[in-house]
DSSP file (Angstrom, degrees, kcal/mol; ACC not computed):
  #  RESIDUE AA STRUCTURE BP1 BP2  ACC     N-H-->O    O-->H-N    N-H-->O    O-->H-N    TCO  KAPPA ALPHA  PHI   PSI    X-CA   Y-CA   Z-CA
    1    1 A X              0   0    0      0, 0.0    36,-0.2     0, 0.0     2,-0.2   0.000 360.0 360.0 360.0 140.9   45.5  -48.9   10.1
    2    2 A X        -     0   0    0      1,-0.1    34,-0.1    34,-0.1     3,-0.1  -0.600 360.0 -92.8 -99.3 165.1   46.2  -45.3   10.3
    3    3 A X        -     0   0    0     -2,-0.2    -1,-0.1     1,-0.1     5,-0.1  -0.357  47.1 -91.0 -75.0 155.8   47.9  -43.2    7.7
    4    4 A X     >  -     0   0    0      1,-0.1     4,-2.7     3,-0.1     3,-0.2  -0.187  44.4-103.5 -61.8 161.2   51.6  -42.5    7.7
    5    5 A X  H  > S+     0   0    0      1,-0.2     4,-2.2     2,-0.2     5,-0.2   0.822 119.0  54.3 -60.0 -37.7   52.7  -39.3    9.5
    6    6 A X  H  > S+     0   0    0      1,-0.2     4,-2.9     2,-0.2    -1,-0.2   0.943 113.0  44.6 -61.4 -48.2   53.2  -37.2    6.4
    7    7 A X  H  > S+     0   0    0     -3,-0.2     4,-2.8     1,-0.2    -2,-0.2   0.896 108.9  53.7 -62.4 -43.1   49.8  -38.0    5.3
    8    8 A X  H  X S+     0   0    0     -4,-2.7     4,-2.6     2,-0.2    -1,-0.2   0.934 109.8  50.2 -60.9 -41.5   48.2  -37.4    8.6
    9    9 A X  H  X S+     0   0    0     -4,-2.2     4,-2.2     1,-0.2     5,-0.2   0.955 110.3  49.4 -62.9 -48.3   49.8  -34.0    8.6
   10   10 A X  H  X S+     0   0    0     -4,-2.9     4,-2.0     1,-0.2    -1,-0.2   0.882 113.0  49.6 -58.1 -35.8   48.5  -33.3    5.0
   11   11 A X  H  X S+     0   0    0     -4,-2.8     4,-2.8     2,-0.2    -2,-0.2   0.939 110.3  47.5 -55.4 -54.6   45.1  -34.4    6.2
   12   12 A X  H  X S+     0   0    0     -4,-2.6     4,-1.8     1,-0.2    -2,-0.2   0.772 112.7  49.1 -60.6 -35.9   45.1  -32.2    9.2
   13   13 A X  H  X S+     0   0    0     -4,-2.2     4,-1.8     2,-0.2    -1,-0.2   0.815 113.1  47.0 -73.3 -39.6   46.2  -29.2    7.2
   14   14 A X  H  X S+     0   0    0     -4,-2.0     4,-2.4    -5,-0.2    -2,-0.2   0.877 111.9  51.8 -74.0 -35.1   43.4  -29.8    4.5
   15   15 A X  H  X S+     0   0    0     -4,-2.8     4,-3.1     2,-0.2    -2,-0.2   0.960 110.7  45.6 -63.3 -52.2   40.8  -30.3    7.2
   16   16 A X  H  < S+     0   0    0     -4,-1.8    -1,-0.2     1,-0.2    -2,-0.2   0.889 115.5  49.1 -59.2 -37.6   41.7  -27.0    9.0
   17   17 A X  H  < S+     0   0    0     -4,-1.8     3,-0.4     1,-0.2    -1,-0.2   0.902 117.9  39.2 -64.7 -41.4   41.8  -25.2    5.7
   18   18 A X  H  < S+     0   0    0     -4,-2.4    76,-1.2     1,-0.2    77,-0.3   0.894 128.7  26.3 -71.0 -42.7   38.4  -26.6    4.7
   19   19 A X  B ><  +A   93   0A   0     -4,-3.1     3,-1.5    74,-0.2    -1,-0.2  -0.635  63.4 168.2-123.3  66.4   36.6  -26.4    8.0
   20   20 A X  T 3  S+     0   0    0     72,-0.6    72,-0.2    -3,-0.4    -1,-0.1   0.803  82.3  31.8 -57.3 -29.8   38.0  -23.7   10.1
   21   21 A X  T 3  S+     0   0    0     70,-2.0    -1,-0.2     2,-0.0     2,-0.2   0.105  80.9 135.2-120.5  29.1   35.2  -23.7   12.6
   22   22 A X    <   -     0   0    0     -3,-1.5    -3,-0.1    69,-0.3    66,-0.0  -0.578  65.8-103.0 -69.6 139.5   34.0  -27.4   12.7
   23   23 A X     >  -     0   0    0     -2,-0.2     4,-2.7     1,-0.1     3,-0.4  -0.286  31.8-113.8 -64.5 149.7   33.5  -28.6   16.2
   24   24 A X  H  > S+     0   0    0      1,-0.2     4,-3.3     2,-0.2     5,-0.3   0.917 113.4  52.3 -51.8 -52.9   36.5  -30.9   17.5
   25   25 A X  H  > S+     0   0    0      1,-0.2     4,-1.5     2,-0.2    -1,-0.2   0.908 112.3  46.0 -55.3 -44.8   34.5  -34.1   17.8
   26   26 A X  H  > S+     0   0    0     -3,-0.4     4,-2.6     2,-0.2    -1,-0.2   0.896 113.1  51.2 -66.2 -43.7   33.3  -33.7   14.2
   27   27 A X  H  X S+     0   0    0     -4,-2.7     4,-3.5     1,-0.2     5,-0.2   0.970 107.7  52.3 -55.7 -55.0   36.8  -32.8   13.0
   28   28 A X  H  X S+     0   0    0     -4,-3.3     4,-2.1     1,-0.2    -1,-0.2   0.842 110.0  46.8 -51.7 -38.4   38.3  -35.8   14.7
   29   29 A X  H  X S+     0   0    0     -4,-1.5     4,-2.7    -5,-0.3    -1,-0.2   0.949 113.9  48.1 -68.9 -50.3   35.9  -38.3   13.0
   30   30 A X  H  X S+     0   0    0     -4,-2.6     4,-2.9     1,-0.2     5,-0.2   0.919 111.8  51.6 -59.0 -43.3   36.4  -36.6    9.6
   31   31 A X  H  X S+     0   0    0     -4,-3.5     4,-1.2    -5,-0.2    -1,-0.2   0.925 111.7  45.7 -64.0 -39.9   40.2  -36.8   10.2
   32   32 A X  H  < S+     0   0    0     -4,-2.1     4,-0.3    -5,-0.2     3,-0.3   0.899 115.2  46.0 -72.9 -39.4   40.0  -40.6   11.0
   33   33 A X  H >< S+     0   0    0     -4,-2.7     3,-1.2     1,-0.2    -2,-0.2   0.898 110.5  55.6 -72.5 -35.9   37.7  -41.4    8.0
   34   34 A X  H 3< S+     0   0    0     -4,-2.9    -1,-0.2     1,-0.2    -2,-0.2   0.740 109.5  45.9 -59.5 -29.7   40.0  -39.3    5.7
   35   35 A X  T 3< S+     0   0    0     -4,-1.2    -1,-0.2    -3,-0.3    -2,-0.2   0.405  87.2 121.3 -94.3   3.3   42.9  -41.3    6.7
   36   36 A X  S X  S-     0   0    0     -3,-1.2     3,-1.8    -4,-0.3     4,-0.5  -0.149  76.8-104.9 -64.9 160.5   41.3  -44.7    6.4
   37   37 A X  G >  S+     0   0    0      1,-0.3     3,-1.9   -36,-0.2     4,-0.3   0.883 117.8  57.7 -54.8 -47.3   42.7  -47.4    4.0
   38   38 A X  G 3  S+     0   0    0      1,-0.3    -1,-0.3     2,-0.1    -2,-0.1   0.443 110.5  45.7 -75.4   2.5   40.0  -47.0    1.4
   39   39 A X  G X  S+     0   0    0     -3,-1.8     3,-2.2    -6,-0.1    -1,-0.3   0.444  81.9 102.7-109.0  -8.5   41.0  -43.3    1.1
   40   40 A X  T <  S+     0   0    0     -3,-1.9    -2,-0.1    -4,-0.5    -3,-0.1   0.717  79.5  51.5 -58.2 -28.3   44.8  -43.9    1.0
   41   41 A X  T 3  S+     0   0    0     -4,-0.3    -1,-0.3     2,-0.1     2,-0.2   0.620  94.0  84.7 -90.0  -4.6   45.1  -43.4   -2.8
   42   42 A X  S <  S-     0   0    0     -3,-2.2     2,-0.2     1,-0.1    -3,-0.1  -0.477  91.5 -97.7 -85.5 160.4   43.3  -40.1   -3.0
   43   43 A X    >>  -     0   0    0     -2,-0.2     4,-2.7     1,-0.1     3,-0.8  -0.520  39.8-111.0 -70.6 148.9   45.0  -36.7   -2.3
   44   44 A X  H 3> S+     0   0    0      1,-0.2     4,-2.7     2,-0.2     5,-0.2   0.843 114.3  55.1 -51.3 -35.6   44.5  -35.6    1.1
   45   45 A X  H 3> S+     0   0    0      1,-0.2     4,-1.7     2,-0.2    -1,-0.2   0.910 111.5  43.7 -61.3 -38.4   42.2  -32.7    0.1
   46   46 A X  H <> S+     0   0    0     -3,-0.8     4,-2.4     2,-0.2     5,-0.2   0.858 112.7  52.2 -76.2 -32.7   39.9  -34.9   -1.8
   47   47 A X  H  X S+     0   0    0     -4,-2.7     4,-2.9     2,-0.2    -2,-0.2   0.929 112.5  46.3 -58.5 -46.5   40.0  -37.5    1.0
   48   48 A X  H  X S+     0   0    0     -4,-2.7     4,-2.1    -5,-0.3    -2,-0.2   0.843 112.3  52.0 -63.1 -40.1   39.0  -34.7    3.6
   49   49 A X  H  X S+     0   0    0     -4,-1.7     4,-2.0     2,-0.2    -2,-0.2   0.933 113.3  42.4 -67.0 -51.2   36.3  -33.5    1.2
   50   50 A X  H  X S+     0   0    0     -4,-2.4     4,-2.6     2,-0.2     5,-0.2   0.889 114.8  50.4 -63.5 -43.4   34.7  -36.9    0.8
   51   51 A X  H  X S+     0   0    0     -4,-2.9     4,-3.2    -5,-0.2     5,-0.2   0.917 110.0  50.8 -58.9 -42.2   35.0  -37.7    4.5
   52   52 A X  H  X S+     0   0    0     -4,-2.1     4,-2.7     2,-0.2     5,-0.3   0.912 111.2  46.6 -63.7 -47.4   33.4  -34.5    5.4
   53   53 A X  H  X S+     0   0    0     -4,-2.0     4,-2.8     2,-0.2    -1,-0.2   0.952 113.9  48.7 -63.0 -49.2   30.4  -34.9    3.2
   54   54 A X  H  X S+     0   0    0     -4,-2.6     4,-2.6     1,-0.2     5,-0.3   0.942 112.4  49.5 -56.4 -49.3   29.9  -38.4    4.3
   55   55 A X  H  X S+     0   0    0     -4,-3.2     4,-2.8    -5,-0.2     5,-0.3   0.950 112.7  44.7 -58.6 -48.7   30.1  -37.4    7.9
   56   56 A X  H  X S+     0   0    0     -4,-2.7     4,-2.7     1,-0.2     5,-0.3   0.976 114.4  51.1 -65.2 -49.2   27.7  -34.6    7.6
   57   57 A X  H  X S+     0   0    0     -4,-2.8     6,-0.7    -5,-0.3     4,-0.5   0.907 116.6  36.4 -48.3 -52.4   25.3  -36.6    5.7
   58   58 A X  H  < S+     0   0    0     -4,-2.6    -1,-0.2    -5,-0.2    -2,-0.2   0.755 129.6  31.4 -76.6 -31.2   25.2  -39.5    8.0
   59   59 A X  H  < S+     0   0    0     -4,-2.8    -2,-0.2    -5,-0.3    -3,-0.2   0.599 126.2  30.7-111.1  -9.5   25.4  -37.6   11.2
   60   60 A X  H  < S+     0   0    0     -4,-2.7     2,-0.3    -5,-0.3    -3,-0.2   0.175 110.8  52.1-133.9  16.0   23.8  -34.3   10.7
   61   61 A X  S  < S-     0   0    0     -4,-0.5     3,-0.4    -5,-0.3     4,-0.2  -0.847  86.0-101.7-140.0 175.2   21.0  -34.8    8.1
   62   62 A X  S  > S+     0   0    0     -2,-0.3     4,-2.8     1,-0.2     5,-0.2   0.190  80.4 118.5 -85.7  17.9   18.0  -37.1    7.6
   63   63 A X  H  > S+     0   0    0     -6,-0.7     4,-2.5     1,-0.2     5,-0.2   0.904  76.0  43.8 -52.6 -52.1   19.9  -39.1    5.0
   64   64 A X  H  > S+     0   0    0     -3,-0.4     4,-2.4    -7,-0.3    -1,-0.2   0.901 112.6  53.2 -63.0 -38.8   19.7  -42.4    7.0
   65   65 A X  H  > S+     0   0    0      2,-0.2     4,-1.5     1,-0.2    -1,-0.2   0.940 110.2  49.0 -59.2 -50.0   16.0  -41.8    7.8
   66   66 A X  H  X>S+     0   0    0     -4,-2.8     5,-2.3     1,-0.2     4,-0.5   0.895 109.6  50.0 -64.8 -37.7   15.4  -41.3    4.1
   67   67 A X  H ><5S+     0   0    0     -4,-2.5     3,-1.0    -5,-0.2    -1,-0.2   0.897 110.3  50.6 -62.1 -40.9   17.2  -44.5    3.1
   68   68 A X  H 3<5S+     0   0    0     -4,-2.4    -1,-0.2     1,-0.3    -2,-0.2   0.756 105.7  58.7 -70.7 -22.3   15.1  -46.4    5.8
   69   69 A X  H 3<5S-     0   0    0     -4,-1.5    -1,-0.3    -5,-0.2    -2,-0.2   0.585 126.8-101.7 -78.2 -13.9   12.0  -44.9    4.2
   70   70 A X  T <<5S+     0   0    0     -3,-1.0    -3,-0.2    -4,-0.5     2,-0.2   0.446  72.4 144.3 100.0   7.4   13.0  -46.5    0.9
   71   71 A X      < -     0   0    0     -5,-2.3    -1,-0.3     1,-0.1     2,-0.1  -0.511  52.7-115.9 -74.7 143.4   14.5  -43.7   -1.0
   72   72 A X     >  -     0   0    0     -2,-0.2     4,-2.6     1,-0.1     5,-0.2  -0.374  31.1-102.5 -73.6 162.9   17.5  -44.6   -3.2
   73   73 A X  H  > S+     0   0    0      1,-0.2     4,-2.8     2,-0.2     5,-0.3   0.918 122.0  51.5 -57.4 -47.2   21.1  -43.1   -2.3
   74   74 A X  H  > S+     0   0    0      1,-0.2     4,-2.1     2,-0.2    -1,-0.2   0.911 112.9  43.9 -62.0 -44.7   20.8  -40.6   -5.2
   75   75 A X  H  > S+     0   0    0      2,-0.2     4,-2.1     1,-0.2    -1,-0.2   0.874 114.8  47.9 -61.8 -45.4   17.5  -39.4   -4.1
   76   76 A X  H  X S+     0   0    0     -4,-2.6     4,-0.8     2,-0.2    -2,-0.2   0.881 110.2  52.1 -65.4 -38.7   18.3  -39.2   -0.4
   77   77 A X  H >< S+     0   0    0     -4,-2.8     3,-0.7    -5,-0.2     4,-0.4   0.910 108.5  52.6 -71.8 -37.3   21.5  -37.4   -1.2
   78   78 A X  H >< S+     0   0    0     -4,-2.1     3,-2.1    -5,-0.3     4,-0.5   0.982 106.0  53.7 -50.5 -55.0   19.5  -34.7   -3.3
   79   79 A X  H 3< S+     0   0    0     -4,-2.1    -1,-0.2     1,-0.3     4,-0.2   0.619 111.7  44.6 -69.1 -14.0   17.1  -34.1   -0.5
   80   80 A X  T <X S+     0   0    0     -4,-0.8     4,-1.6    -3,-0.7    -1,-0.3   0.294  80.8  97.0-108.2  13.3   20.0  -33.4    2.0
   81   81 A X  H <> S+     0   0    0     -3,-2.1     4,-2.8    -4,-0.4    16,-0.2   0.927  84.7  49.6 -62.0 -43.3   22.1  -31.2   -0.1
   82   82 A X  H  > S+     0   0    0     -4,-0.5     4,-1.6     1,-0.2    -1,-0.2   0.916 113.3  45.4 -62.1 -43.3   20.7  -28.0    1.4
   83   83 A X  H  > S+     0   0    0     -4,-0.2     4,-1.5     2,-0.2    -1,-0.2   0.806 111.1  54.0 -69.2 -28.1   21.1  -29.2    4.9
   84   84 A X  H  X S+     0   0    0     -4,-1.6     4,-2.0     2,-0.2    -2,-0.2   0.913 109.9  47.5 -62.1 -47.3   24.6  -30.4    4.1
   85   85 A X  H  X S+     0   0    0     -4,-2.8     4,-2.5     1,-0.3    -2,-0.2   0.796 107.3  56.1 -74.8 -24.5   25.5  -26.9    2.8
   86   86 A X  H  X S+     0   0    0     -4,-1.6     4,-1.7     2,-0.2    -1,-0.3   0.881 109.5  45.5 -69.1 -37.3   24.0  -25.3    5.9
   87   87 A X  H  X S+     0   0    0     -4,-1.5     4,-2.0     2,-0.2    -2,-0.2   0.860 113.1  51.8 -71.3 -39.7   26.3  -27.4    8.1
   88   88 A X  H  <>S+     0   0    0     -4,-2.0     5,-2.4     1,-0.2    -2,-0.2   0.961 112.3  46.9 -61.7 -51.0   29.3  -26.5    5.7
   89   89 A X  H ><5S+     0   0    0     -4,-2.5     3,-1.1     1,-0.2    -2,-0.2   0.833 108.2  53.7 -60.9 -38.2   28.4  -22.9    6.0
   90   90 A X  H 3<5S+     0   0    0     -4,-1.7    -1,-0.2     1,-0.3    -2,-0.2   0.860 111.4  46.7 -65.7 -37.0   28.1  -23.0    9.8
   91   91 A X  T 3<5S-     0   0    0     -4,-2.0   -70,-2.0    -3,-0.2   -69,-0.3   0.265 116.7-116.4 -88.1  15.4   31.5  -24.4   10.0
   92   92 A X  T < 5 -     0   0    0     -3,-1.1   -72,-0.6   -72,-0.2    -3,-0.2   0.854  44.9-172.6  56.4  36.9   32.9  -21.8    7.5
   93   93 A X  B   < -A   19   0A   0     -5,-2.4   -74,-0.2   -74,-0.2    -1,-0.1  -0.305  28.6-137.7 -59.9 148.1   33.8  -24.3    4.9
   94   94 A X  S    S+     0   0    0    -76,-1.2     2,-0.3   -77,-0.1    -1,-0.1   0.323  86.9  38.6 -86.6  -2.2   35.7  -23.0    1.9
   95   95 A X        -     0   0    0    -77,-0.3     2,-0.3    -7,-0.1    -2,-0.1  -0.994  69.3-147.2-150.4 149.5   33.6  -25.2   -0.5
   96   96 A X        -     0   0    0     -2,-0.3     2,-0.4    -8,-0.0   -11,-0.1  -0.803  29.9-101.4-109.8 157.1   29.9  -26.1   -0.8
   97   97 A X        -     0   0    0     -2,-0.3     2,-0.4   -16,-0.2   -12,-0.1  -0.698  34.5-154.4 -77.8 126.9   28.3  -29.3   -2.1
   98   98 A X    >   -     0   0    0     -2,-0.4     3,-2.3     1,-0.1     0, 0.0  -0.828  23.0-124.7-102.4 139.9   26.9  -28.9   -5.6
   99   99 A X  T 3  S+     0   0    0     -2,-0.4    -1,-0.1     1,-0.3    -2,-0.0   0.701 111.3  54.5 -55.7 -23.0   24.1  -31.1   -6.8
  100  100 A X  T 3  S+     0   0    0      2,-0.1    -1,-0.3     0, 0.0    -3,-0.0   0.457  77.5 125.7 -90.0  -3.4   26.3  -32.1   -9.8
  101  101 A X    <   -     0   0    0     -3,-2.3     2,-0.5     1,-0.1    -4,-0.0  -0.333  58.8-133.7 -66.1 137.7   29.3  -33.2   -7.8
  102  102 A X        -     0   0    0      2,-0.0     2,-0.3    -2,-0.0    -1,-0.1  -0.779  30.2-170.4 -88.7 130.9   30.4  -36.7   -8.6
  103  103 A X              0   0    0     -2,-0.5   -53,-0.0     1,-0.1     0, 0.0  -0.872 360.0 360.0-123.7 155.7   31.0  -38.7   -5.4
  104  104 A X              0   0    0     -2,-0.3    -1,-0.1     0, 0.0    -2,-0.0   0.503 360.0 360.0  20.2 360.0   32.6  -42.2   -4.4
């Protein structure tokens, strides 16, 4: 199920503000994830941020590989922070991931 129209607009606005230079394919996936049912209780800006970090982590870093090698989630996340921030910087994100950020 997709988000209501007002929420979709708010997500689109938050996504454009956070990631002005992200590729279209990445933005579409993040937009879909931010609008998913399990994110519906979160403010759009938070939903977009969490969807962005998850997308970059799973699609643009070695996170999955680290998990497959036996690293626990927290360790794998720690090892991909730098590359995640590299992607965020490349996309001219208005925020970077901090090692102390609480997630999910």
